[in-house]
C-alpha positions as CSV (number, residue, x, y, z in Angstrom):
1,X,-16.4,-15.9,-11.7
2,X,-14.0,-16.2,-8.0
3,X,-12.6,-19.5,-9.8
4,X,-12.1,-17.8,-13.0
5,X,-10.0,-15.1,-11.0
6,X,-8.0,-17.7,-9.1
7,X,-7.1,-19.8,-11.9
8,X,-6.1,-16.4,-13.8
9,X,-3.9,-15.4,-10.6
10,X,-2.4,-18.9,-10.7
11,X,-1.5,-18.8,-14.5
12,X,-0.4,-15.2,-14.0
13,X,2.2,-16.2,-11.4
14,X,3.4,-19.3,-13.1
15,X,3.6,-17.6,-16.9
16,X,3.6,-13.8,-16.5
17,X,6.0,-13.6,-13.0
18,X,8.1,-11.8,-15.1
19,X,5.8,-9.2,-16.0
20,X,5.4,-8.1,-12.3
21,X,9.2,-7.4,-12.3
22,X,9.4,-5.8,-15.2
23,X,6.5,-3.3,-14.4
24,X,8.0,-3.0,-10.8
25,X,11.3,-1.6,-12.5
26,X,9.4,0.8,-14.7
27,X,7.2,1.8,-11.7
28,X,10.4,2.3,-9.7
29,X,12.2,4.7,-12.2
30,X,9.6,7.1,-11.9
31,X,10.6,8.2,-8.6
32,X,14.3,7.4,-9.3
33,X,14.4,9.9,-12.7
34,X,12.1,12.5,-10.9
35,X,13.2,12.9,-7.9
36,X,16.7,15.3,-8.5
37,X,19.7,15.6,-6.4
38,X,19.6,16.0,-2.8
39,X,20.5,19.5,-1.0
40,X,21.1,21.0,2.2
41,X,19.1,24.3,3.0
42,X,20.4,26.9,5.4
43,X,18.1,29.3,6.7
44,X,18.7,31.9,9.5
45,X,16.2,33.9,12.0
46,X,16.6,36.6,14.4
47,X,14.8,37.1,17.8
48,X,14.2,39.9,19.9
49,X,12.0,40.4,23.2
50,X,11.1,43.1,25.7
51,X,8.7,43.1,28.7
52,X,6.1,45.5,30.0
53,X,5.4,45.2,33.9
54,X,1.8,45.9,35.1
55,X,2.5,46.1,39.1
56,X,-0.4,46.0,41.2
57,X,-1.2,48.3,43.8
58,X,-0.3,47.2,47.4
59,X,-3.2,47.6,49.6
60,X,-3.9,46.4,53.3
61,X,-7.3,44.4,52.1
62,X,-7.1,40.9,51.1
63,X,-9.7,41.1,48.6
64,X,-8.6,44.4,47.2
65,X,-5.3,42.7,46.6
66,X,-6.9,39.8,44.9
67,X,-8.9,42.3,43.2
68,X,-6.0,44.3,41.7
69,X,-4.2,41.1,40.7
70,X,-7.0,39.7,38.6
71,X,-7.4,43.2,36.9
72,X,-3.8,43.0,36.1
73,X,-4.2,39.3,34.5
74,X,-7.2,40.9,32.6
75,X,-5.0,43.8,31.7
76,X,-2.0,41.4,30.4
77,X,-4.6,39.3,28.3
78,X,-5.4,42.4,26.2
79,X,-1.8,43.2,25.8
80,X,-1.4,39.6,24.6
81,X,-4.3,40.2,21.9
82,X,-2.7,43.3,21.0
83,X,0.8,41.6,20.2
84,X,-0.5,38.6,18.7
85,X,-3.5,40.1,16.5
86,X,-2.6,43.8,15.7
87,X,0.6,44.3,15.3
88,X,1.9,42.2,12.5
89,X,-0.7,44.6,10.2
90,X,0.4,47.7,11.9
91,X,4.0,47.0,11.5
92,X,3.6,46.5,7.6
93,X,2.1,49.8,7.7
94,X,4.9,51.4,9.8
95,X,8.2,49.2,8.3
96,X,6.7,48.9,4.9
97,X,6.7,45.2,3.0
98,X,9.5,43.9,4.7
99,X,7.9,43.5,7.8
100,X,5.3,40.8,6.3
101,X,8.6,38.4,7.8
102,X,8.0,39.8,11.0
103,X,6.4,37.4,13.7
104,X,5.2,38.9,16.7
105,X,4.2,36.8,20.1
106,X,3.8,37.0,23.7
107,X,5.5,33.9,25.2
108,X,5.5,33.6,29.4
109,X,8.1,35.6,30.8
110,X,11.3,33.8,32.0
111,X,13.6,35.3,34.7
112,X,16.8,35.7,32.2
113,X,19.1,33.8,34.6
114,X,17.2,31.3,36.5
115,X,14.8,30.8,33.5
116,X,11.8,30.5,35.5
117,X,8.5,32.0,35.8
118,X,8.4,35.4,37.5
119,X,5.6,36.2,40.0
120,X,4.8,39.9,38.8
121,X,2.5,40.6,36.1
122,X,4.6,41.0,33.3
123,X,3.8,41.0,29.4
124,X,6.2,39.9,27.1
125,X,6.9,40.7,23.5
126,X,9.1,38.7,21.1
127,X,9.9,39.5,17.4
128,X,11.2,36.8,14.9
129,X,12.1,37.7,11.7
130,X,15.2,37.0,9.2
131,X,16.3,40.9,9.0
132,X,18.5,41.2,12.3
133,X,18.3,45.4,12.2
134,X,14.5,45.7,11.2
135,X,14.0,42.8,14.1
136,X,15.5,45.3,16.8
137,X,13.6,48.3,15.7
138,X,10.2,46.2,15.5
139,X,10.7,45.2,18.9
140,X,11.4,48.7,20.3
141,X,8.6,49.8,18.2
142,X,6.3,47.1,19.6
143,X,7.3,47.8,23.1
144,X,6.0,51.5,23.0
145,X,2.8,50.7,20.4
146,X,1.7,48.3,23.3
147,X,2.4,50.4,26.2
148,X,0.6,53.5,24.7
149,X,-2.2,51.3,23.5
150,X,-2.6,49.9,26.9
151,X,-2.5,53.1,29.1
152,X,-5.2,54.5,26.5
153,X,-7.5,51.1,27.3
154,X,-6.8,51.4,31.1
155,X,-6.0,54.6,32.4
156,X,-5.8,53.8,35.7
157,X,-3.3,51.0,35.2
158,X,0.5,51.5,35.5
159,X,2.0,50.2,32.4
160,X,6.0,50.3,32.8
161,X,9.0,48.9,30.6
162,X,10.1,46.3,32.4
163,X,12.9,45.3,29.9
164,X,13.9,47.1,27.0
165,X,14.7,44.9,23.7
166,X,17.3,42.7,23.8
167,X,20.4,42.4,20.9
168,X,18.9,40.0,18.4
169,X,19.9,36.7,18.6
170,X,20.7,34.2,15.8
171,X,19.3,30.8,15.1
172,X,20.7,28.9,12.2
173,X,18.5,26.2,10.8
174,X,19.8,23.2,8.6
175,X,17.8,21.2,6.8
176,X,19.1,18.0,4.4
177,X,16.3,17.4,1.5
178,X,17.1,14.1,-0.2
179,X,15.0,13.7,-3.5
180,X,15.0,10.2,-3.6
181,X,12.9,8.7,-0.7
182,X,13.2,5.1,-0.1
183,X,9.5,4.9,1.1
184,X,8.4,6.1,-2.5
185,X,10.8,3.5,-3.9
186,X,9.6,0.7,-2.0
187,X,5.3,2.0,-2.8
188,X,6.1,2.3,-6.5
189,X,7.7,-1.3,-6.9
190,X,4.9,-2.7,-5.0
191,X,2.5,-0.8,-7.2
192,X,4.4,-2.0,-10.3
193,X,4.6,-5.7,-9.0
194,X,0.5,-5.6,-8.8
195,X,0.0,-3.8,-12.0
196,X,2.2,-6.8,-13.4
197,X,-0.1,-9.3,-12.1
198,X,-3.3,-7.7,-13.0
199,X,-2.0,-7.6,-16.8
200,X,-1.2,-11.5,-16.2
201,X,-4.4,-12.1,-14.5
202,X,-6.0,-10.6,-17.3
203,X,-4.3,-12.1,-20.1
204,X,-5.0,-15.4,-18.6
205,X,-8.7,-14.6,-18.1
206,X,-9.4,-13.6,-21.5
207,X,-7.3,-17.0,-22.5
208,X,-8.9,-19.5,-19.9
209,X,-6.6,-22.7,-19.3
210,X,-7.1,-25.9,-17.0
211,X,-5.5,-25.0,-13.4
212,X,-8.4,-25.9,-11.0
213,X,-11.0,-28.5,-10.5
214,X,-13.6,-25.9,-11.1
215,X,-11.7,-25.3,-14.8
216,X,-12.3,-28.9,-15.8
217,X,-16.1,-28.5,-15.3
218,X,-16.3,-25.2,-16.3
219,X,-14.5,-25.3,-19.4
220,X,-15.1,-29.0,-20.6
221,X,-17.7,-29.8,-18.7
222,X,-16.2,-33.0,-17.2
223,X,-17.8,-34.4,-13.8
224,X,-15.7,-37.4,-13.2
225,X,-12.5,-37.7,-10.7
226,X,-9.5,-35.2,-10.8
227,X,-6.2,-36.2,-9.3
228,X,-3.0,-33.8,-9.4
229,X,0.4,-33.6,-8.4
230,X,3.5,-31.5,-8.1
231,X,4.9,-31.7,-11.8
232,X,8.2,-33.0,-10.8
233,X,6.8,-35.4,-7.9
234,X,7.0,-38.8,-9.6
235,X,6.0,-40.4,-6.5
236,X,3.1,-38.0,-5.7
237,X,2.0,-38.6,-9.3
238,X,2.2,-42.9,-9.2
239,X,0.5,-42.3,-5.7
240,X,-2.7,-40.2,-7.1
241,X,-3.0,-41.9,-10.8
242,X,-2.8,-45.3,-8.9
243,X,-5.7,-44.3,-6.6
244,X,-7.8,-43.0,-9.7
245,X,-6.9,-46.2,-11.7
246,X,-7.9,-48.7,-8.8
247,X,-11.4,-46.8,-8.7
248,X,-11.7,-46.9,-12.7
249,X,-10.9,-50.4,-12.6
250,X,-13.2,-51.5,-9.8
251,X,-16.1,-50.3,-11.6
252,X,-16.3,-52.7,-14.1
253,X,-19.3,-55.2,-13.4
254,X,-19.3,-58.8,-13.5
255,X,-18.9,-60.6,-16.8
256,X,-18.2,-57.7,-18.6
257,X,-15.5,-55.6,-20.6
258,X,-14.3,-52.1,-20.0
259,X,-11.8,-49.7,-21.7
260,X,-10.0,-47.0,-20.1
261,X,-8.9,-44.6,-22.8
262,X,-5.6,-42.4,-21.6
263,X,-5.9,-39.3,-23.9
264,X,-3.1,-36.6,-23.8
265,X,-4.3,-33.1,-24.1
266,X,-2.0,-30.1,-24.9
267,X,1.7,-29.8,-25.1
268,X,3.7,-32.5,-23.1
269,X,1.0,-34.1,-21.6
270,X,2.0,-36.8,-19.0
271,X,-0.4,-39.4,-20.7
272,X,2.6,-42.1,-21.6
273,X,3.6,-42.2,-17.6
274,X,-0.4,-42.1,-16.7
275,X,-0.6,-44.9,-19.2
276,X,1.8,-47.2,-17.9
277,X,1.0,-46.9,-14.2
278,X,-2.8,-47.6,-14.9
279,X,-1.6,-50.5,-17.4
280,X,0.0,-52.2,-14.2
281,X,-3.0,-51.7,-11.9
282,X,-5.4,-53.2,-14.8
283,X,-3.2,-56.3,-15.3
284,X,-5.3,-59.6,-14.2
285,X,-8.6,-57.8,-14.7
286,X,-11.3,-57.6,-17.3
287,X,-10.1,-54.0,-17.8
288,X,-7.9,-52.8,-21.3
289,X,-6.0,-49.8,-21.3
290,X,-5.3,-47.9,-24.8
291,X,-3.1,-44.9,-25.0
292,X,-4.2,-41.7,-27.1
293,X,-1.1,-39.5,-27.1
294,X,-2.8,-36.9,-28.3
295,X,-6.6,-37.1,-28.4
296,X,-7.4,-34.4,-31.1
297,X,-4.5,-35.9,-33.6
298,X,-6.8,-38.5,-34.8
299,X,-10.6,-38.0,-33.4
300,X,-11.8,-41.3,-34.9
301,X,-10.9,-43.0,-31.4
302,X,-14.1,-41.4,-29.8
303,X,-16.0,-43.5,-32.2
304,X,-14.9,-46.7,-30.5
305,X,-15.9,-45.6,-27.0
306,X,-18.3,-47.8,-25.4
307,X,-20.7,-46.5,-22.9
308,X,-19.3,-48.3,-20.2
309,X,-15.8,-47.1,-20.8
310,X,-13.8,-44.1,-19.3
311,X,-11.6,-41.7,-20.7
312,X,-9.0,-39.8,-18.7
313,X,-7.3,-36.6,-19.8
314,X,-3.8,-36.4,-18.9
315,X,-2.5,-32.7,-19.1
316,X,-0.5,-30.0,-17.8
317,X,-1.8,-27.1,-15.8
318,X,-2.4,-24.2,-18.7
319,X,-0.4,-25.9,-21.1
320,X,-3.8,-26.8,-23.4
321,X,-4.4,-23.8,-25.5
322,X,-8.1,-22.0,-25.6
323,X,-8.4,-23.7,-29.0
324,X,-7.6,-27.1,-28.0
325,X,-10.2,-26.8,-25.1
326,X,-12.8,-25.5,-27.6
327,X,-12.1,-28.6,-29.7
328,X,-12.2,-30.8,-26.8
329,X,-15.6,-30.1,-25.5
330,X,-16.7,-30.5,-28.9
331,X,-15.1,-33.8,-29.6
332,X,-16.3,-35.1,-26.1
333,X,-19.8,-33.6,-26.1
334,X,-22.0,-36.8,-27.1
335,X,-19.8,-38.8,-24.1
336,X,-21.2,-39.2,-20.5
337,X,-19.3,-36.6,-18.8
338,X,-19.5,-38.8,-15.7
339,X,-17.3,-41.3,-17.3
340,X,-14.5,-38.2,-18.0
341,X,-11.8,-38.0,-15.6
342,X,-8.7,-36.1,-15.3
343,X,-5.0,-36.2,-14.3
344,X,-3.5,-32.9,-14.0
345,X,0.3,-31.9,-13.4
346,X,1.0,-29.0,-11.9
């Protein structure tokens, strides 16, 4: 099975590479035509802030001073909880549904001039929304609400207005949205390439061809030697075929004769070139070389093959069709598979 997958992948790359390009283009068209145009969006928001002061009592005892400071911190924490958790719901009840866009928070208070933390107990209130007038009104309202809540919860604590609600400041946010994403195009192109390769592999898988050493064993059942060379490399071909020819010729026993049948298999089989090389090697030996251009055109030649003879199949990778492979397997079924070798032009 792994060899069949490898062979199918080689066939898909060699024969159906164009399928990957077609699928890549088709897949890339999906994000291109569904993306829409680019757009620039603007959004405005307004914010206002206020603050409550919670001063500590001045005492002569250090312990009492520390206790008062800790208590003020506790009050401030309670105030933050009111601002960030309660005021949003209460604002909708007070101002109506327009207040649903308001956001209440209690950030650390910074000195308005130096922008540094203030070393006194201060509870800040910040209100943000898209309605300038509503933001200002909500900030004033939040200031009074929080003050009254803290005064009710902690009767003994002094809660003063440290800073009235400021005039709302405007913030404009600009966002450019492009409907065409380069990353999506690349992703879909890769998916298309993979899809085309998979389709090509499937086609090759259901139509097995000769491309690897294992293909000759699995499809034709031959167990002899195999040589292969790049399709356009004449030097490599002569070298590989010469090595195989010498091996076949040297196997002749003393005082015996032998024939090497060079048979072409599939379209444009390199049988003639292989035959010429083997013939040069077989000169001055007891070996006879015979050429069969197409082993299936006149199968009667198989009846002349002697037990000591060798058959050398010359073919190109993927050239022999499935039906030709089935016919070849049947034709050579009664011949010793060890006596059948192959020359494969890749």
